[in-house]
PDB file as gemmi writes it, atoms N, CA and C in Angstrom:
CRYST1    1.000    1.000    1.000  90.00  90.00  90.00 P 1                      
ATOM      1  N   THR A   1      19.912 137.339 -73.988  1.00  0.00           N  
ATOM      2  CA  THR A   1      19.890 135.926 -73.569  1.00  0.00           C  
ATOM      3  C   THR A   1      18.595 135.046 -73.572  1.00  0.00           C  
ATOM      4  N   TYR A   2      17.559 135.597 -73.230  1.00  0.00           N  
ATOM      5  CA  TYR A   2      16.355 135.021 -72.788  1.00  0.00           C  
ATOM      6  C   TYR A   2      16.198 133.995 -74.349  1.00  0.00           C  
ATOM      7  N   GLY A   3      16.214 134.912 -75.065  1.00  0.00           N  
ATOM      8  CA  GLY A   3      16.176 134.136 -76.492  1.00  0.00           C  
ATOM      9  C   GLY A   3      16.864 132.606 -76.912  1.00  0.00           C  
ATOM     10  N   HIS A   4      18.391 133.216 -76.540  1.00  0.00           N  
ATOM     11  CA  HIS A   4      18.971 131.602 -76.284  1.00  0.00           C  
ATOM     12  C   HIS A   4      18.729 130.389 -75.583  1.00  0.00           C  
ATOM     13  N   LEU A   5      18.224 131.063 -74.255  1.00  0.00           N  
ATOM     14  CA  LEU A   5      17.863 130.142 -73.299  1.00  0.00           C  
ATOM     15  C   LEU A   5      16.398 129.443 -73.596  1.00  0.00           C  
ATOM     16  N   ARG A   6      15.687 129.843 -74.447  1.00  0.00           N  
ATOM     17  CA  ARG A   6      14.294 129.803 -75.066  1.00  0.00           C  
ATOM     18  C   ARG A   6      14.779 128.692 -76.121  1.00  0.00           C  
ATOM     19  N   GLU A   7      15.417 129.109 -77.037  1.00  0.00           N  
ATOM     20  CA  GLU A   7      15.871 128.288 -78.263  1.00  0.00           C  
ATOM     21  C   GLU A   7      16.480 126.933 -77.667  1.00  0.00           C  
ATOM     22  N   ALA A   8      17.407 126.937 -76.456  1.00  0.00           N  
ATOM     23  CA  ALA A   8      18.149 125.811 -76.011  1.00  0.00           C  
ATOM     24  C   ALA A   8      17.188 124.796 -75.664  1.00  0.00           C  
ATOM     25  N   ALA A   9      16.008 125.244 -74.847  1.00  0.00           N  
ATOM     26  CA  ALA A   9      15.130 124.557 -74.183  1.00  0.00           C  
ATOM     27  C   ALA A   9      14.281 123.832 -75.246  1.00  0.00           C  
ATOM     28  N   ASP A  10      13.934 124.513 -76.255  1.00  0.00           N  
ATOM     29  CA  ASP A  10      13.126 124.068 -77.666  1.00  0.00           C  
ATOM     30  C   ASP A  10      13.789 123.072 -78.259  1.00  0.00           C  
ATOM     31  N   GLU A  11      15.267 123.350 -78.441  1.00  0.00           N  
ATOM     32  CA  GLU A  11      16.048 122.208 -79.199  1.00  0.00           C  
ATOM     33  C   GLU A  11      16.342 121.031 -78.285  1.00  0.00           C  
ATOM     34  N   LEU A  12      16.257 120.932 -76.992  1.00  0.00           N  
ATOM     35  CA  LEU A  12      16.496 119.943 -76.373  1.00  0.00           C  
ATOM     36  C   LEU A  12      15.127 118.894 -76.455  1.00  0.00           C  
ATOM     37  N   ASN A  13      13.886 119.699 -76.390  1.00  0.00           N  
ATOM     38  CA  ASN A  13      12.526 119.170 -76.464  1.00  0.00           C  
ATOM     39  C   ASN A  13      12.405 118.441 -77.513  1.00  0.00           C  
ATOM     40  N   LYS A  14      12.825 118.990 -78.609  1.00  0.00           N  
ATOM     41  CA  LYS A  14      12.875 118.315 -80.148  1.00  0.00           C  
ATOM     42  C   LYS A  14      13.899 117.140 -80.070  1.00  0.00           C  
ATOM     43  N   GLN A  15      14.808 117.095 -79.084  1.00  0.00           N  
ATOM     44  CA  GLN A  15      15.932 116.034 -79.148  1.00  0.00           C  
ATOM     45  C   GLN A  15      15.117 114.809 -77.988  1.00  0.00           C  
ATOM     46  N   GLY A  16      14.172 115.069 -78.007  1.00  0.00           N  
ATOM     47  CA  GLY A  16      13.300 114.019 -76.912  1.00  0.00           C  
ATOM     48  C   GLY A  16      13.606 114.189 -75.443  1.00  0.00           C  
ATOM     49  N   LYS A  17      14.440 115.014 -75.167  1.00  0.00           N  
ATOM     50  CA  LYS A  17      14.504 115.526 -73.492  1.00  0.00           C  
ATOM     51  C   LYS A  17      13.713 116.236 -73.356  1.00  0.00           C  
ATOM     52  N   LYS A  18      13.457 116.072 -72.084  1.00  0.00           N  
ATOM     53  CA  LYS A  18      12.142 116.905 -71.037  1.00  0.00           C  
ATOM     54  C   LYS A  18      12.700 117.866 -70.384  1.00  0.00           C  
ATOM     55  N   VAL A  19      12.386 119.029 -70.958  1.00  0.00           N  
ATOM     56  CA  VAL A  19      12.920 119.936 -70.135  1.00  0.00           C  
ATOM     57  C   VAL A  19      11.804 121.228 -70.254  1.00  0.00           C  
ATOM     58  N   ALA A  20      12.219 122.377 -69.454  1.00  0.00           N  
ATOM     59  CA  ALA A  20      11.583 123.132 -69.089  1.00  0.00           C  
ATOM     60  C   ALA A  20      12.077 124.500 -69.028  1.00  0.00           C  
ATOM     61  N   HIS A  21      11.489 125.638 -69.112  1.00  0.00           N  
ATOM     62  CA  HIS A  21      12.059 126.699 -69.234  1.00  0.00           C  
ATOM     63  C   HIS A  21      11.567 127.896 -68.323  1.00  0.00           C  
ATOM     64  N   ALA A  22      12.289 128.891 -67.417  1.00  0.00           N  
ATOM     65  CA  ALA A  22      11.611 129.728 -66.959  1.00  0.00           C  
ATOM     66  C   ALA A  22      12.245 130.821 -66.754  1.00  0.00           C  
ATOM     67  N   HIS A  23      11.663 132.004 -66.957  1.00  0.00           N  
ATOM     68  CA  HIS A  23      12.236 133.347 -66.893  1.00  0.00           C  
ATOM     69  C   HIS A  23      11.610 134.280 -65.893  1.00  0.00           C  
ATOM     70  N   PHE A  24      12.542 134.907 -65.156  1.00  0.00           N  
ATOM     71  CA  PHE A  24      12.223 135.805 -64.260  1.00  0.00           C  
ATOM     72  C   PHE A  24      12.057 137.286 -64.624  1.00  0.00           C  
ATOM     73  N   THR A  25      10.794 138.059 -64.579  1.00  0.00           N  
ATOM     74  CA  THR A  25      10.792 139.278 -64.840  1.00  0.00           C  
ATOM     75  C   THR A  25      11.225 140.159 -63.733  1.00  0.00           C  
ATOM     76  N   TYR A  26      11.132 139.686 -62.363  1.00  0.00           N  
ATOM     77  CA  TYR A  26      11.568 140.245 -61.315  1.00  0.00           C  
ATOM     78  C   TYR A  26      12.090 139.304 -60.180  1.00  0.00           C  
ATOM     79  N   ILE A  27      12.877 139.786 -59.094  1.00  0.00           N  
ATOM     80  CA  ILE A  27      13.321 138.705 -58.363  1.00  0.00           C  
ATOM     81  C   ILE A  27      12.938 139.146 -56.894  1.00  0.00           C  
ATOM     82  N   ASN A  28      12.813 140.483 -56.600  1.00  0.00           N  
ATOM     83  CA  ASN A  28      12.602 140.953 -55.499  1.00  0.00           C  
ATOM     84  C   ASN A  28      11.273 141.423 -55.150  1.00  0.00           C  
ATOM     85  N   PRO A  29      10.267 141.143 -54.521  1.00  0.00           N  
ATOM     86  CA  PRO A  29      10.352 139.695 -53.971  1.00  0.00           C  
ATOM     87  C   PRO A  29      10.258 138.667 -55.282  1.00  0.00           C  
ATOM     88  N   LEU A  30      10.721 137.572 -54.902  1.00  0.00           N  
ATOM     89  CA  LEU A  30      10.362 136.134 -55.728  1.00  0.00           C  
ATOM     90  C   LEU A  30       8.928 135.982 -55.910  1.00  0.00           C  
ATOM     91  N   PRO A  31       8.516 135.436 -57.185  1.00  0.00           N  
ATOM     92  CA  PRO A  31       7.107 135.226 -57.179  1.00  0.00           C  
ATOM     93  C   PRO A  31       6.805 133.882 -56.327  1.00  0.00           C  
ATOM     94  N   ARG A  32       5.355 133.977 -55.647  1.00  0.00           N  
ATOM     95  CA  ARG A  32       5.142 133.224 -54.525  1.00  0.00           C  
ATOM     96  C   ARG A  32       5.027 132.100 -54.897  1.00  0.00           C  
ATOM     97  N   ASN A  33       4.913 131.391 -55.889  1.00  0.00           N  
ATOM     98  CA  ASN A  33       5.522 129.808 -56.547  1.00  0.00           C  
ATOM     99  C   ASN A  33       6.365 129.548 -57.190  1.00  0.00           C  
ATOM    100  N   THR A  34       7.674 130.458 -56.603  1.00  0.00           N  
ATOM    101  CA  THR A  34       9.220 130.162 -57.083  1.00  0.00           C  
ATOM    102  C   THR A  34       9.444 128.615 -56.432  1.00  0.00           C  
ATOM    103  N   GLU A  35       9.413 128.465 -55.433  1.00  0.00           N  
ATOM    104  CA  GLU A  35       9.569 127.062 -54.905  1.00  0.00           C  
ATOM    105  C   GLU A  35       8.901 126.172 -55.044  1.00  0.00           C  
ATOM    106  N   GLU A  36       7.609 126.156 -55.200  1.00  0.00           N  
ATOM    107  CA  GLU A  36       6.643 125.201 -55.790  1.00  0.00           C  
ATOM    108  C   GLU A  36       7.125 124.618 -57.163  1.00  0.00           C  
ATOM    109  N   ILE A  37       7.377 125.605 -57.768  1.00  0.00           N  
ATOM    110  CA  ILE A  37       7.822 125.250 -59.356  1.00  0.00           C  
ATOM    111  C   ILE A  37       9.031 124.677 -59.361  1.00  0.00           C  
ATOM    112  N   MET A  38      10.147 125.078 -58.445  1.00  0.00           N  
ATOM    113  CA  MET A  38      11.501 124.714 -58.687  1.00  0.00           C  
ATOM    114  C   MET A  38      11.734 123.195 -58.220  1.00  0.00           C  
ATOM    115  N   ARG A  39      10.981 122.924 -57.193  1.00  0.00           N  
ATOM    116  CA  ARG A  39      10.848 121.464 -56.671  1.00  0.00           C  
ATOM    117  C   ARG A  39      10.270 120.580 -57.220  1.00  0.00           C  
ATOM    118  N   ARG A  40       9.591 121.030 -58.407  1.00  0.00           N  
ATOM    119  CA  ARG A  40       9.209 119.809 -59.250  1.00  0.00           C  
ATOM    120  C   ARG A  40       9.851 119.118 -60.022  1.00  0.00           C  
ATOM    121  N   TYR A  41      11.186 119.748 -60.303  1.00  0.00           N  
ATOM    122  CA  TYR A  41      12.298 119.262 -60.956  1.00  0.00           C  
ATOM    123  C   TYR A  41      13.183 118.328 -60.241  1.00  0.00           C  
ATOM    124  N   LYS A  42      13.796 117.327 -60.785  1.00  0.00           N  
ATOM    125  CA  LYS A  42      14.868 116.901 -60.459  1.00  0.00           C  
ATOM    126  C   LYS A  42      16.293 117.411 -60.467  1.00  0.00           C  
ATOM    127  N   LYS A  43      16.553 118.363 -61.388  1.00  0.00           N  
ATOM    128  CA  LYS A  43      17.665 118.913 -61.594  1.00  0.00           C  
ATOM    129  C   LYS A  43      16.980 120.532 -62.300  1.00  0.00           C  
ATOM    130  N   VAL A  44      17.640 121.552 -61.695  1.00  0.00           N  
ATOM    131  CA  VAL A  44      17.523 122.948 -62.230  1.00  0.00           C  
ATOM    132  C   VAL A  44      18.548 123.507 -62.477  1.00  0.00           C  
ATOM    133  N   VAL A  45      18.849 124.174 -63.844  1.00  0.00           N  
ATOM    134  CA  VAL A  45      19.809 124.799 -64.068  1.00  0.00           C  
ATOM    135  C   VAL A  45      19.784 126.307 -63.981  1.00  0.00           C  
ATOM    136  N   VAL A  46      20.794 127.036 -63.339  1.00  0.00           N  
ATOM    137  CA  VAL A  46      20.510 128.581 -63.306  1.00  0.00           C  
ATOM    138  C   VAL A  46      21.602 128.836 -64.312  1.00  0.00           C  
ATOM    139  N   ALA A  47      21.236 129.493 -65.525  1.00  0.00           N  
ATOM    140  CA  ALA A  47      22.398 129.685 -66.265  1.00  0.00           C  
ATOM    141  C   ALA A  47      22.463 131.542 -66.388  1.00  0.00           C  
ATOM    142  N   GLU A  48      23.682 131.806 -66.171  1.00  0.00           N  
ATOM    143  CA  GLU A  48      23.875 133.340 -65.768  1.00  0.00           C  
ATOM    144  C   GLU A  48      24.906 133.899 -66.583  1.00  0.00           C  
ATOM    145  N   GLN A  49      24.923 135.224 -67.199  1.00  0.00           N  
ATOM    146  CA  GLN A  49      26.325 135.762 -67.420  1.00  0.00           C  
ATOM    147  C   GLN A  49      26.961 136.482 -66.544  1.00  0.00           C  
ATOM    148  N   ASN A  50      27.022 135.883 -65.412  1.00  0.00           N  
ATOM    149  CA  ASN A  50      27.854 136.569 -64.130  1.00  0.00           C  
ATOM    150  C   ASN A  50      28.602 135.595 -63.325  1.00  0.00           C  
ATOM    151  N   LEU A  51      28.879 135.674 -62.262  1.00  0.00           N  
ATOM    152  CA  LEU A  51      29.456 134.675 -61.508  1.00  0.00           C  
ATOM    153  C   LEU A  51      28.474 133.814 -60.601  1.00  0.00           C  
ATOM    154  N   GLY A  52      27.285 133.999 -60.873  1.00  0.00           N  
ATOM    155  CA  GLY A  52      26.299 133.227 -60.342  1.00  0.00           C  
ATOM    156  C   GLY A  52      25.422 133.933 -59.061  1.00  0.00           C  
ATOM    157  N   GLN A  53      25.318 134.917 -59.025  1.00  0.00           N  
ATOM    158  CA  GLN A  53      24.407 135.720 -58.131  1.00  0.00           C  
ATOM    159  C   GLN A  53      23.055 135.496 -58.052  1.00  0.00           C  
ATOM    160  N   PHE A  54      22.291 135.120 -58.818  1.00  0.00           N  
ATOM    161  CA  PHE A  54      20.898 134.653 -58.897  1.00  0.00           C  
ATOM    162  C   PHE A  54      20.774 133.349 -58.411  1.00  0.00           C  
ATOM    163  N   ALA A  55      22.134 132.164 -58.591  1.00  0.00           N  
ATOM    164  CA  ALA A  55      21.722 130.848 -58.172  1.00  0.00           C  
ATOM    165  C   ALA A  55      21.782 131.202 -56.540  1.00  0.00           C  
ATOM    166  N   ALA A  56      22.913 131.976 -56.159  1.00  0.00           N  
ATOM    167  CA  ALA A  56      23.261 132.101 -54.707  1.00  0.00           C  
ATOM    168  C   ALA A  56      21.963 132.714 -54.215  1.00  0.00           C  
ATOM    169  N   PHE A  57      21.364 133.813 -54.476  1.00  0.00           N  
ATOM    170  CA  PHE A  57      20.138 134.237 -54.209  1.00  0.00           C  
ATOM    171  C   PHE A  57      18.893 133.289 -53.840  1.00  0.00           C  
ATOM    172  N   LEU A  58      18.732 132.562 -55.091  1.00  0.00           N  
ATOM    173  CA  LEU A  58      17.655 131.379 -54.975  1.00  0.00           C  
ATOM    174  C   LEU A  58      17.907 130.177 -53.660  1.00  0.00           C  
ATOM    175  N   ARG A  59      19.346 129.933 -53.611  1.00  0.00           N  
ATOM    176  CA  ARG A  59      19.662 129.364 -52.361  1.00  0.00           C  
ATOM    177  C   ARG A  59      19.561 129.728 -51.029  1.00  0.00           C  
ATOM    178  N   MET A  60      19.845 130.953 -51.126  1.00  0.00           N  
ATOM    179  CA  MET A  60      19.329 131.858 -49.907  1.00  0.00           C  
ATOM    180  C   MET A  60      17.712 131.831 -49.493  1.00  0.00           C  
ATOM    181  N   LYS A  61      17.219 131.980 -50.403  1.00  0.00           N  
ATOM    182  CA  LYS A  61      15.720 132.183 -50.418  1.00  0.00           C  
ATOM    183  C   LYS A  61      14.748 130.826 -50.359  1.00  0.00           C  
ATOM    184  N   ILE A  62      15.508 129.687 -50.676  1.00  0.00           N  
ATOM    185  CA  ILE A  62      14.623 128.739 -50.903  1.00  0.00           C  
ATOM    186  C   ILE A  62      15.408 127.534 -49.933  1.00  0.00           C  
ATOM    187  N   ASP A  63      14.868 127.027 -48.757  1.00  0.00           N  
ATOM    188  CA  ASP A  63      15.497 126.399 -47.979  1.00  0.00           C  
ATOM    189  C   ASP A  63      16.099 125.013 -48.675  1.00  0.00           C  
ATOM    190  N   GLY A  64      17.517 124.392 -48.902  1.00  0.00           N  
ATOM    191  CA  GLY A  64      17.943 123.152 -49.045  1.00  0.00           C  
ATOM    192  C   GLY A  64      17.712 123.264 -50.816  1.00  0.00           C  
ATOM    193  N   PHE A  65      17.696 124.301 -51.551  1.00  0.00           N  
ATOM    194  CA  PHE A  65      17.489 124.386 -52.947  1.00  0.00           C  
ATOM    195  C   PHE A  65      19.245 124.475 -53.570  1.00  0.00           C  
ATOM    196  N   ASN A  66      19.486 123.490 -54.158  1.00  0.00           N  
ATOM    197  CA  ASN A  66      21.003 123.695 -54.935  1.00  0.00           C  
ATOM    198  C   ASN A  66      20.785 123.465 -56.300  1.00  0.00           C  
ATOM    199  N   PRO A  67      20.686 124.197 -56.854  1.00  0.00           N  
ATOM    200  CA  PRO A  67      20.399 124.290 -58.512  1.00  0.00           C  
ATOM    201  C   PRO A  67      21.848 124.215 -59.067  1.00  0.00           C  
ATOM    202  N   TYR A  68      22.086 123.467 -60.305  1.00  0.00           N  
ATOM    203  CA  TYR A  68      23.098 123.451 -61.003  1.00  0.00           C  
ATOM    204  C   TYR A  68      23.236 124.786 -61.765  1.00  0.00           C  
ATOM    205  N   GLN A  69      24.797 125.355 -61.800  1.00  0.00           N  
ATOM    206  CA  GLN A  69      24.710 126.321 -62.531  1.00  0.00           C  
ATOM    207  C   GLN A  69      25.708 126.632 -63.996  1.00  0.00           C  
ATOM    208  N   TYR A  70      25.365 127.390 -64.774  1.00  0.00           N  
ATOM    209  CA  TYR A  70      26.144 127.361 -65.788  1.00  0.00           C  
ATOM    210  C   TYR A  70      26.453 129.113 -66.052  1.00  0.00           C  
ATOM    211  N   ASN A  71      27.378 128.975 -65.768  1.00  0.00           N  
ATOM    212  CA  ASN A  71      27.969 130.574 -65.685  1.00  0.00           C  
ATOM    213  C   ASN A  71      28.891 130.880 -66.642  1.00  0.00           C  
ATOM    214  N   GLU A  72      28.991 132.077 -67.468  1.00  0.00           N  
ATOM    215  CA  GLU A  72      29.996 132.366 -68.348  1.00  0.00           C  
ATOM    216  C   GLU A  72      29.913 134.092 -68.173  1.00  0.00           C  
ATOM    217  N   VAL A  73      31.104 134.339 -68.377  1.00  0.00           N  
ATOM    218  CA  VAL A  73      31.199 135.865 -67.920  1.00  0.00           C  
ATOM    219  C   VAL A  73      32.420 136.237 -69.398  1.00  0.00           C  
ATOM    220  N   LYS A  74      31.744 136.891 -70.196  1.00  0.00           N  
ATOM    221  CA  LYS A  74      32.691 136.827 -71.383  1.00  0.00           C  
ATOM    222  C   LYS A  74      31.731 138.368 -72.166  1.00  0.00           C  
ATOM    223  N   GLY A  75      31.044 138.764 -71.495  1.00  0.00           N  
ATOM    224  CA  GLY A  75      30.665 140.051 -72.302  1.00  0.00           C  
ATOM    225  C   GLY A  75      29.975 139.886 -73.819  1.00  0.00           C  
ATOM    226  N   GLN A  76      29.523 138.529 -73.846  1.00  0.00           N  
ATOM    227  CA  GLN A  76      28.798 137.929 -75.271  1.00  0.00           C  
ATOM    228  C   GLN A  76      27.864 137.222 -74.642  1.00  0.00           C  
ATOM    229  N   PRO A  77      26.452 137.282 -75.518  1.00  0.00           N  
ATOM    230  CA  PRO A  77      25.338 136.368 -75.220  1.00  0.00           C  
ATOM    231  C   PRO A  77      26.019 134.982 -75.135  1.00  0.00           C  
ATOM    232  N   PHE A  78      24.984 134.110 -74.607  1.00  0.00           N  
ATOM    233  CA  PHE A  78      25.271 132.520 -74.759  1.00  0.00           C  
ATOM    234  C   PHE A  78      24.758 132.079 -76.486  1.00  0.00           C  
ATOM    235  N   THR A  79      25.560 131.107 -76.944  1.00  0.00           N  
ATOM    236  CA  THR A  79      25.273 130.540 -78.036  1.00  0.00           C  
ATOM    237  C   THR A  79      24.358 129.303 -77.648  1.00  0.00           C  
ATOM    238  N   VAL A  80      23.366 129.102 -78.439  1.00  0.00           N  
ATOM    239  CA  VAL A  80      22.219 128.176 -78.393  1.00  0.00           C  
ATOM    240  C   VAL A  80      23.083 126.746 -77.905  1.00  0.00           C  
ATOM    241  N   SER A  81      23.946 126.445 -79.068  1.00  0.00           N  
ATOM    242  CA  SER A  81      24.757 125.227 -79.043  1.00  0.00           C  
ATOM    243  C   SER A  81      25.425 125.065 -77.946  1.00  0.00           C  
ATOM    244  N   SER A  82      26.281 126.122 -77.251  1.00  0.00           N  
ATOM    245  CA  SER A  82      26.885 125.905 -75.805  1.00  0.00           C  
ATOM    246  C   SER A  82      25.892 125.795 -74.924  1.00  0.00           C  
ATOM    247  N   LEU A  83      24.666 126.269 -74.870  1.00  0.00           N  
ATOM    248  CA  LEU A  83      23.523 125.896 -73.831  1.00  0.00           C  
ATOM    249  C   LEU A  83      23.136 124.390 -73.767  1.00  0.00           C  
ATOM    250  N   VAL A  84      22.919 123.893 -75.101  1.00  0.00           N  
ATOM    251  CA  VAL A  84      22.501 122.476 -75.490  1.00  0.00           C  
ATOM    252  C   VAL A  84      23.497 121.705 -74.927  1.00  0.00           C  
ATOM    253  N   GLU A  85      24.676 122.047 -75.024  1.00  0.00           N  
ATOM    254  CA  GLU A  85      26.137 121.214 -74.747  1.00  0.00           C  
ATOM    255  C   GLU A  85      26.016 120.708 -73.160  1.00  0.00           C  
ATOM    256  N   ALA A  86      25.803 122.030 -72.855  1.00  0.00           N  
ATOM    257  CA  ALA A  86      26.520 122.278 -71.286  1.00  0.00           C  
ATOM    258  C   ALA A  86      25.132 121.513 -70.628  1.00  0.00           C  
ATOM    259  N   PHE A  87      23.675 121.649 -71.193  1.00  0.00           N  
ATOM    260  CA  PHE A  87      22.792 121.205 -70.376  1.00  0.00           C  
ATOM    261  C   PHE A  87      22.577 119.556 -70.264  1.00  0.00           C  
ATOM    262  N   THR A  88      22.761 119.279 -71.647  1.00  0.00           N  
ATOM    263  CA  THR A  88      22.866 117.989 -71.856  1.00  0.00           C  
ATOM    264  C   THR A  88      23.955 117.238 -70.933  1.00  0.00           C  
ATOM    265  N   LYS A  89      25.043 117.760 -70.766  1.00  0.00           N  
ATOM    266  CA  LYS A  89      26.248 117.077 -69.712  1.00  0.00           C  
ATOM    267  C   LYS A  89      25.350 117.194 -68.317  1.00  0.00           C  
ATOM    268  N   ILE A  90      24.511 118.017 -68.003  1.00  0.00           N  
ATOM    269  CA  ILE A  90      24.164 118.043 -66.399  1.00  0.00           C  
ATOM    270  C   ILE A  90      23.207 117.036 -66.376  1.00  0.00           C  
ATOM    271  N   MET A  91      22.298 116.890 -67.623  1.00  0.00           N  
ATOM    272  CA  MET A  91      21.319 116.005 -67.601  1.00  0.00           C  
ATOM    273  C   MET A  91      21.825 114.651 -67.302  1.00  0.00           C  
ATOM    274  N   GLU A  92      22.947 114.211 -68.217  1.00  0.00           N  
ATOM    275  CA  GLU A  92      23.483 112.859 -68.099  1.00  0.00           C  
ATOM    276  C   GLU A  92      24.404 112.544 -66.717  1.00  0.00           C  
ATOM    277  N   GLU A  93      24.532 113.820 -65.750  1.00  0.00           N  
ATOM    278  CA  GLU A  93      25.187 113.248 -64.750  1.00  0.00           C  
ATOM    279  C   GLU A  93      24.247 112.170 -63.760  1.00  0.00           C  
TER     280      GLU A  93                                                      
END                                                                             
């Protein structure tokens, strides 16, 4: 999944869209600068292959933080094309 997310971010940047990618290697505790980094962006998307537990965790830990969510529970990795499509829709909202 990490590779697909990185590739999707690269593809969106190639298309001229300004996006960034963050990968957490651990979440408990969250890295100290997590809130600072997340608040730099107008929109943050948390992509997960579950029901959104990490997005819920971030909302609980960062006061007033409400990320967009992209969740798929299929037992298969994300595809770059589905990520690019979903993220493009979110950016256009």
